[in-house]
ZABA-972802 format. One line per field, with one value per residue (C-alpha): residue number from 1; residue in one letter; x, y, z. Coordinates in Angstrom, 1 decimal. Layout:
// residues N
nr NUM  ...
rest a  ...
x X  ...
y Y  ...
z Z  ...
//
This chain:
// residues 476
nr 1  2  3  4  5  6  7  8  9  10  11  12  13  14  15  16  17  18  19  20  21  22  23  24  25  26  27  28  29  30  31  32  33  34  35  36  37  38  39  40  41  42  43  44  45  46  47  48  49  50  51  52  53  54  55  56  57  58  59  60  61  62  63  64  65  66  67  68  69  70  71  72  73  74  75  76  77  78  79  80  81  82  83  84  85  86  87  88  89  90  91  92  93  94  95  96  97  98  99  100  101  102  103  104  105  106  107  108  109  110  111  112  113  114  115  116  117  118  119  120  121  122  123  124  125  126  127  128  129  130  131  132  133  134  135  136  137  138  139  140  141  142  143  144  145  146  147  148  149  150  151  152  153  154  155  156  157  158  159  160  161  162  163  164  165  166  167  168  169  170  171  172  173  174  175  176  177  178  179  180  181  182  183  184  185  186  187  188  189  190  191  192  193  194  195  196  197  198  199  200  201  202  203  204  205  206  207  208  209  210  211  212  213  214  215  216  217  218  219  220  221  222  223  224  225  226  227  228  229  230  231  232  233  234  235  236  237  238  239  240  241  242  243  244  245  246  247  248  249  250  251  252  253  254  255  256  257  258  259  260  261  262  263  264  265  266  267  268  269  270  271  272  273  274  275  276  277  278  279  280  281  282  283  284  285  286  287  288  289  290  291  292  293  294  295  296  297  298  299  300  301  302  303  304  305  306  307  308  309  310  311  312  313  314  315  316  317  318  319  320  321  322  323  324  325  326  327  328  329  330  331  332  333  334  335  336  337  338  339  340  341  342  343  344  345  346  347  348  349  350  351  352  353  354  355  356  357  358  359  360  361  362  363  364  365  366  367  368  369  370  371  372  373  374  375  376  377  378  379  380  381  382  383  384  385  386  387  388  389  390  391  392  393  394  395  396  397  398  399  400  401  402  403  404  405  406  407  408  409  410  411  412  413  414  415  416  417  418  419  420  421  422  423  424  425  426  427  428  429  430  431  432  433  434  435  436  437  438  439  440  441  442  443  444  445  446  447  448  449  450  451  452  453  454  455  456  457  458  459  460  461  462  463  464  465  466  467  468  469  470  471  472  473  474  475  476
rest x  x  x  x  x  x  x  x  x  x  x  x  x  x  x  x  x  x  x  x  x  x  x  x  x  x  x  x  x  x  x  x  x  x  x  x  x  x  x  x  x  x  x  x  x  x  x  x  x  x  x  x  x  x  x  x  x  x  x  x  x  x  x  x  x  x  x  x  x  x  x  x  x  x  x  x  x  x  x  x  x  x  x  x  x  x  x  x  x  x  x  x  x  x  x  x  x  x  x  x  x  x  x  x  x  x  x  x  x  x  x  x  x  x  x  x  x  x  x  x  x  x  x  x  x  x  x  x  x  x  x  x  x  x  x  x  x  x  x  x  x  x  x  x  x  x  x  x  x  x  x  x  x  x  x  x  x  x  x  x  x  x  x  x  x  x  x  x  x  x  x  x  x  x  x  x  x  x  x  x  x  x  x  x  x  x  x  x  x  x  x  x  x  x  x  x  x  x  x  x  x  x  x  x  x  x  x  x  x  x  x  x  x  x  x  x  x  x  x  x  x  x  x  x  x  x  x  x  x  x  x  x  x  x  x  x  x  x  x  x  x  x  x  x  x  x  x  x  x  x  x  x  x  x  x  x  x  x  x  x  x  x  x  x  x  x  x  x  x  x  x  x  x  x  x  x  x  x  x  x  x  x  x  x  x  x  x  x  x  x  x  x  x  x  x  x  x  x  x  x  x  x  x  x  x  x  x  x  x  x  x  x  x  x  x  x  x  x  x  x  x  x  x  x  x  x  x  x  x  x  x  x  x  x  x  x  x  x  x  x  x  x  x  x  x  x  x  x  x  x  x  x  x  x  x  x  x  x  x  x  x  x  x  x  x  x  x  x  x  x  x  x  x  x  x  x  x  x  x  x  x  x  x  x  x  x  x  x  x  x  x  x  x  x  x  x  x  x  x  x  x  x  x  x  x  x  x  x  x  x  x  x  x  x  x  x  x  x  x  x  x  x  x  x  x  x  x  x  x  x  x  x  x  x  x  x  x  x  x  x  x  x  x  x  x  x  x  x  x  x  x  x  x  x  x  x  x  x  x  x  x  x  x  x  x  x  x  x  x  x  x  x  x  x  x  x
x 67.1  70.1  71.3  70.3  66.8  66.6  68.1  65.4  62.8  64.5  64.0  60.0  59.0  60.7  59.0  55.6  54.1  54.5  53.5  50.5  49.1  49.3  48.3  44.6  42.0  41.4  38.6  37.1  38.9  37.3  39.6  38.8  36.1  32.9  32.2  35.1  34.7  30.6  28.8  27.7  23.9  21.8  19.8  22.7  24.0  20.3  20.1  23.3  22.0  18.5  16.1  15.1  11.4  9.6  7.8  4.7  5.6  2.9  5.1  5.9  1.9  2.2  5.4  4.4  0.9  2.7  5.2  2.7  0.3  3.4  4.2  0.1  0.5  3.8  2.0  -0.9  1.0  2.8  -0.4  -1.4  2.2  1.7  -2.0  -1.7  1.8  3.0  0.3  1.3  3.9  2.0  -0.6  2.3  2.8  -0.9  -2.0  0.8  -0.5  -3.9  -2.0  0.1  -2.6  -0.6  2.1  2.5  3.7  4.1  3.7  5.4  4.6  7.0  5.3  3.5  0.0  -1.9  1.5  0.7  3.3  2.2  -1.2  -0.8  1.3  -0.8  -4.2  -2.4  -1.2  -4.2  -6.4  -4.3  -5.4  -9.0  -7.6  -6.8  -4.6  -1.8  -0.3  -1.0  0.3  -1.4  -0.3  -1.1  0.1  2.3  2.8  6.2  6.6  7.2  10.3  11.6  14.8  15.1  17.6  14.5  12.6  15.1  16.0  12.4  12.5  15.8  16.4  12.5  11.2  7.9  7.0  8.3  8.4  8.1  7.6  9.1  8.0  10.7  10.4  8.4  8.9  6.1  6.9  11.2  9.7  7.9  10.4  13.2  11.0  10.6  13.9  15.6  17.6  19.7  20.7  17.1  17.6  13.9  16.1  15.9  12.7  10.2  12.1  11.0  13.1  13.4  15.1  15.3  17.5  14.6  13.0  14.8  12.1  9.3  10.3  11.9  8.4  5.7  7.0  9.3  8.3  4.6  5.3  7.9  5.4  2.5  4.6  6.0  2.7  1.4  4.4  4.4  0.6  1.5  4.5  1.8  -0.3  2.1  3.6  0.2  -0.8  2.4  2.9  -0.3  0.4  3.5  1.8  3.8  6.5  9.4  11.4  9.0  9.9  13.8  14.4  12.6  14.5  17.8  16.3  13.7  13.9  11.7  8.9  9.7  10.3  10.4  9.6  10.9  10.4  13.7  14.4  17.0  17.6  19.0  19.7  20.6  20.7  24.3  25.5  24.2  26.4  24.3  21.2  23.0  23.0  19.8  17.5  18.8  21.2  18.6  17.7  21.1  21.0  18.2  20.0  23.5  21.3  19.3  22.7  23.8  21.2  20.6  24.2  24.3  20.9  23.3  26.2  24.4  22.4  25.4  25.9  22.5  20.7  23.3  23.1  21.4  18.6  20.4  23.5  21.5  19.6  22.9  24.7  21.5  21.9  25.4  27.1  25.2  25.5  29.3  29.2  26.6  29.2  31.9  29.9  28.4  32.0  32.5  29.4  30.5  33.8  32.5  31.2  35.0  36.3  33.2  33.8  30.6  30.4  30.4  30.2  27.2  25.8  29.2  30.0  33.0  33.9  34.8  31.9  30.0  31.2  31.2  27.5  26.7  28.4  26.7  23.2  23.9  24.7  21.7  20.0  21.8  21.1  17.1  16.6  18.5  16.8  13.9  14.5  15.7  12.6  10.7  13.0  11.6  8.4  7.9  10.9  13.2  11.2  8.8  11.6  11.6  8.1  9.0  11.5  9.6  7.2  10.1  11.4  8.0  6.3  9.7  10.2  7.1  7.3  10.5  10.2  7.9  7.0  4.4  2.1  1.9  0.7  -2.5  -3.2  -2.1  1.6  1.7  3.1  6.4  7.2  7.7  10.0  13.6  13.9  12.3  14.7  17.9  17.3  16.3  19.8  21.7  20.3  21.2  24.8  25.2  22.6  22.3  18.5  16.6  17.7  20.8  19.0  16.4  19.2  19.0  15.4  16.1  18.3  15.8  13.4  15.8  16.9  13.3  13.0  16.4  15.0  11.3  13.4  15.7  13.0  11.2  13.9  14.1  10.4  10.7  13.4  11.8  9.0  11.3  12.9  9.5  8.2  11.0  11.9  9.0  10.3  13.7  12.7  10.5  13.6  15.7  13.2  13.1
y -131.6  -129.5  -126.9  -124.0  -124.8  -126.2  -122.3  -120.8  -123.1  -122.4  -118.5  -119.3  -120.5  -118.5  -115.5  -116.8  -115.9  -112.7  -112.2  -114.4  -112.0  -109.0  -110.8  -111.6  -109.6  -106.7  -105.6  -102.1  -100.3  -98.6  -95.6  -95.3  -92.8  -94.5  -91.5  -92.1  -95.3  -94.9  -95.3  -91.7  -90.9  -90.9  -88.2  -86.2  -86.1  -85.2  -82.0  -80.8  -81.1  -80.4  -81.6  -78.8  -78.4  -76.5  -73.1  -74.7  -78.2  -79.4  -79.8  -75.9  -75.2  -73.5  -71.9  -70.0  -69.2  -67.3  -65.6  -64.3  -63.5  -60.8  -59.8  -59.0  -57.1  -55.3  -54.3  -53.0  -51.3  -49.3  -48.5  -46.6  -45.1  -44.0  -42.6  -41.2  -40.0  -39.5  -37.8  -34.8  -34.2  -34.0  -32.1  -29.1  -28.3  -29.2  -25.7  -23.3  -22.1  -20.9  -19.7  -17.3  -14.6  -15.2  -13.8  -9.9  -7.8  -4.0  -1.0  2.3  4.9  7.9  9.4  13.0  12.8  12.0  10.7  8.0  5.8  5.1  5.0  2.0  0.2  -0.1  -0.3  -3.7  -4.9  -4.5  -6.0  -9.0  -10.0  -10.3  -12.2  -16.1  -15.9  -14.5  -16.2  -13.0  -11.6  -10.0  -5.8  -3.6  0.3  1.5  5.2  6.3  8.5  5.0  4.2  7.2  5.7  2.9  1.4  1.4  -0.3  -3.0  -3.3  -4.0  -6.9  -8.6  -7.8  -7.3  -9.7  -7.4  -8.4  -10.9  -8.1  -4.6  -2.8  1.0  3.5  6.0  9.7  11.7  9.3  10.3  13.8  13.2  10.5  13.3  16.0  13.3  12.8  16.3  17.4  14.7  13.6  10.3  9.5  8.1  4.8  2.2  0.4  1.7  3.6  0.7  -1.5  -5.0  -5.8  -9.2  -11.6  -15.1  -16.7  -16.1  -19.1  -20.5  -22.8  -20.4  -16.6  -17.5  -19.1  -17.6  -14.0  -13.1  -14.6  -13.8  -10.3  -9.5  -11.0  -8.7  -5.7  -6.6  -6.8  -3.6  -1.3  -2.7  -1.9  1.7  2.4  1.3  3.8  6.7  6.6  6.8  10.1  11.6  11.0  12.3  15.2  16.1  15.4  18.0  19.9  19.1  20.6  17.5  15.0  15.9  15.8  12.4  11.4  11.6  9.5  7.1  4.8  7.1  6.0  2.5  1.2  3.9  1.7  -1.3  -3.3  -3.8  -6.8  -6.1  -9.4  -8.5  -11.7  -14.1  -17.9  -17.7  -20.9  -24.0  -26.1  -24.4  -26.5  -29.7  -28.2  -26.5  -28.9  -32.9  -31.8  -31.9  -35.4  -36.1  -35.1  -37.6  -40.2  -39.5  -39.1  -42.2  -44.2  -42.8  -44.9  -47.6  -48.3  -47.4  -49.7  -52.7  -52.0  -51.4  -54.9  -56.6  -54.2  -52.2  -55.4  -54.5  -50.9  -48.6  -47.1  -43.5  -44.8  -46.2  -43.0  -40.9  -43.4  -43.0  -39.3  -38.1  -40.8  -39.8  -36.0  -36.4  -38.1  -36.1  -33.2  -34.9  -35.6  -32.2  -30.7  -33.3  -32.3  -28.8  -29.4  -31.2  -27.7  -26.4  -28.7  -27.4  -23.7  -23.1  -19.3  -18.9  -15.5  -14.5  -12.8  -10.4  -10.9  -13.0  -16.9  -18.2  -17.2  -18.4  -21.4  -22.3  -20.5  -23.4  -26.3  -25.2  -24.9  -29.0  -30.2  -28.6  -29.8  -33.6  -33.5  -32.8  -35.2  -37.9  -37.6  -38.2  -40.9  -42.2  -41.4  -43.1  -46.0  -46.3  -46.2  -48.4  -50.7  -51.5  -53.0  -50.3  -47.3  -47.3  -46.3  -43.4  -42.5  -41.8  -39.9  -37.6  -36.7  -36.2  -33.8  -32.0  -31.7  -30.8  -27.4  -26.4  -27.4  -24.2  -21.2  -21.7  -19.1  -21.3  -24.0  -24.8  -23.4  -27.1  -27.3  -24.1  -26.5  -26.2  -23.5  -25.7  -28.4  -28.4  -28.6  -24.9  -23.3  -25.2  -24.0  -20.3  -20.3  -21.8  -19.7  -16.4  -17.6  -18.4  -16.0  -13.3  -13.1  -12.0  -9.8  -11.5  -11.2  -14.1  -16.4  -16.7  -17.1  -20.3  -21.4  -20.6  -23.3  -25.7  -25.5  -25.4  -28.9  -30.4  -29.4  -31.0  -34.2  -33.9  -33.9  -36.3  -38.8  -40.8  -41.3  -43.2  -45.1  -46.2  -47.4  -49.5  -51.1  -52.4  -53.3  -55.3  -57.0  -59.5  -60.7  -61.0  -63.2  -65.6  -65.7  -66.4  -69.2  -70.9
z -3.6  -4.0  -1.5  -3.2  -3.5  0.2  1.5  -0.3  0.9  4.7  3.6  2.2  5.6  8.1  6.5  5.4  8.9  8.4  5.0  5.9  8.6  6.2  3.1  4.7  3.7  5.5  7.6  8.6  11.2  14.3  13.3  9.6  8.8  7.5  5.0  3.3  2.2  2.0  -1.3  -2.3  -1.0  -4.2  -2.4  -2.1  -5.4  -6.4  -4.3  -6.2  -9.3  -8.7  -11.4  -14.0  -15.3  -18.3  -17.3  -17.4  -15.8  -13.4  -10.8  -10.6  -10.4  -6.7  -7.5  -10.9  -9.6  -6.6  -9.1  -12.0  -8.8  -7.8  -11.3  -11.6  -8.7  -9.6  -12.7  -10.5  -8.7  -11.7  -13.5  -10.4  -10.5  -13.8  -13.5  -9.8  -10.5  -13.9  -14.4  -12.1  -14.4  -17.6  -15.7  -14.9  -18.4  -20.3  -19.5  -20.4  -23.5  -22.1  -18.6  -20.2  -18.8  -15.4  -16.4  -15.2  -18.2  -18.1  -20.8  -19.8  -22.2  -22.5  -25.5  -25.1  -24.8  -27.8  -29.4  -32.3  -31.5  -27.8  -28.1  -31.0  -29.0  -25.4  -27.7  -29.6  -26.2  -24.1  -27.1  -27.4  -23.9  -25.8  -28.5  -28.0  -31.5  -29.7  -26.3  -24.3  -21.3  -18.6  -19.7  -17.5  -17.8  -15.3  -14.7  -16.1  -12.7  -10.5  -12.9  -14.4  -16.1  -18.4  -15.8  -13.1  -15.7  -16.1  -12.3  -11.8  -14.5  -13.5  -9.9  -8.8  -10.8  -10.9  -14.3  -17.0  -19.7  -19.9  -23.3  -22.9  -25.3  -25.2  -24.5  -27.1  -29.6  -32.4  -32.0  -32.7  -35.5  -37.0  -36.4  -38.3  -41.3  -41.9  -41.6  -43.5  -40.9  -41.5  -38.0  -37.2  -36.2  -36.0  -33.0  -29.5  -30.1  -28.7  -26.2  -24.4  -21.1  -20.7  -18.4  -20.1  -17.3  -15.1  -16.9  -20.1  -20.9  -20.5  -21.6  -24.9  -26.0  -23.8  -23.3  -25.6  -29.3  -28.8  -27.7  -30.6  -33.3  -32.2  -32.4  -35.6  -37.1  -35.4  -36.5  -39.6  -40.3  -38.3  -40.9  -43.9  -42.4  -41.2  -44.8  -47.1  -44.8  -45.2  -48.7  -49.3  -46.7  -49.0  -52.7  -54.7  -51.6  -53.7  -50.4  -48.1  -50.9  -50.6  -47.1  -46.8  -49.8  -47.2  -44.7  -45.9  -43.2  -41.4  -43.6  -45.0  -41.3  -38.6  -35.5  -34.6  -31.0  -29.9  -27.2  -24.5  -22.9  -19.5  -17.8  -21.2  -20.7  -22.0  -20.4  -21.8  -19.6  -16.7  -18.0  -16.5  -12.6  -12.6  -13.9  -14.7  -12.2  -9.7  -10.1  -10.0  -6.6  -5.8  -7.0  -5.4  -2.1  -2.8  -3.5  -0.1  1.8  0.0  0.9  4.3  4.4  3.1  5.4  8.0  8.9  10.6  13.5  13.5  15.8  18.3  18.7  21.4  20.1  20.5  18.7  15.6  15.6  15.7  13.4  10.6  11.0  11.1  8.9  5.8  6.4  6.7  3.4  1.7  2.4  0.7  -2.3  -2.6  -2.8  -5.6  -7.4  -7.2  -8.5  -11.6  -13.1  -12.6  -15.9  -17.8  -17.1  -15.2  -14.4  -10.4  -10.5  -12.9  -9.5  -9.5  -5.9  -6.8  -8.3  -5.0  -3.3  -5.6  -5.4  -1.8  -1.6  -4.9  -2.7  0.3  -1.3  -2.6  0.5  2.0  -0.6  -0.6  3.1  2.8  0.0  1.7  5.0  3.2  1.5  4.8  6.7  3.6  4.1  7.3  6.5  3.3  3.6  0.6  -1.7  -2.1  -2.2  -5.6  -6.1  -3.5  -5.6  -8.8  -6.3  -5.3  -8.3  -10.2  -7.1  -7.4  -11.3  -12.1  -10.0  -12.1  -15.5  -15.9  -14.1  -11.5  -12.9  -16.4  -14.3  -12.6  -8.9  -7.6  -8.5  -5.9  -3.5  -5.4  -3.3  -0.1  -1.9  -2.6  -5.8  -6.5  -3.7  -5.2  -8.5  -7.8  -6.0  -8.5  -11.2  -8.5  -8.3  -12.1  -13.9  -11.5  -11.5  -9.0  -5.0  -3.5  -0.3  -1.3  -1.7  2.4  1.9  0.0  2.4  5.0  3.5  3.0  6.8  7.9  6.0  7.9  10.7  10.5  9.4  12.3  14.7  13.3  12.3  15.8  15.3  12.1  13.2  16.8  15.1  12.6  15.0  16.9  13.8  12.7  15.9  16.1  12.8  13.5  16.9  14.6  12.2  14.5  16.1  12.6
//
């Protein structure tokens, strides 16, 4: 062995004890986490990737039965909703054609006693009440002395809203026509001799079709027949009278078409954008209130069980009302870029906007509190059903005038939608008396007072009902 090999061998022997100690098979140390070296548990892997089945698999029999039973119950509840609640809306419309006789209408005859035009007009309108061919109104002959001028009649229709339409036969119209015809007065105008006053904005869904159209159609036919009769009588009378024929030639309108019923829309529905706040927008107010209620419901779960009942009531009452104040002003300002005229009532644009916003706030608070109380009573799972009930019950009473609906729908006089719409139309179109706005606000405030007084009761009952359930859940 050469020296180099001896040195190498000695070095190997000197380090071999150290290497042998570390090269031996390692044993588990007590400081090593056994879970890191453990073989993956098959059950854990199965839990993270559960086995999936076909819907009709036998393994899912119980779950499938529970699911289908729930679907059947839901379907049954919706069927009840269709027949019991949605039918209310259908019912608000189906009698309209036969109940036009409930709409008050006036005849004011200023024609001279025995005047042909006045008597013919009165006879045609009164006889229409017995003729099912027309959608007749409840025509009443009114003493002209009660309303001496046309302005008085217009005020009664547009402001006092005592009648849906007033037909006014102007002063001595028959005598004036005969004089104009005999004298060949070319200035005679068939317009403005018989006036029809109405207020479309009072109910833009009913007035055009149920008030104006049938009346105009009836009077057009009546005056057409009257013109033919008068022409025949007069031509027979003046036969061979060259002077009379010459005068008639100067004013042919006095015999061809001497009288036309002239409509005058005292409150036109001339802002199409107003359909949004006065009808569909009422539903949107309910939806906004629902979102506030449900959002508040979800976000208060972590804190409400730790609050005293007084604090819980105050939180659920005051916070939504504050939110509704902000939302109502934003809802009102939405009308500004679309140029909704808040000065239709002629009391100032700013005053109109603030009154509109105040009414929206009151309505949103009332509807929101109604939903909040319903949430306490029926729970979150049924609040959708209640929302449909709330909307349909309110909408059914504003789609048409109450007079065109069965008597059942007179409950609408107590609901928020009716009073909100009345305030809106007064501001935008100047319908009705301005003082009645206080009445409509008063009804909304009565709702607020009743809900405010009963609100704590529903919350206390809700807490008592939920407390046992919470204890059971905690034990589990």
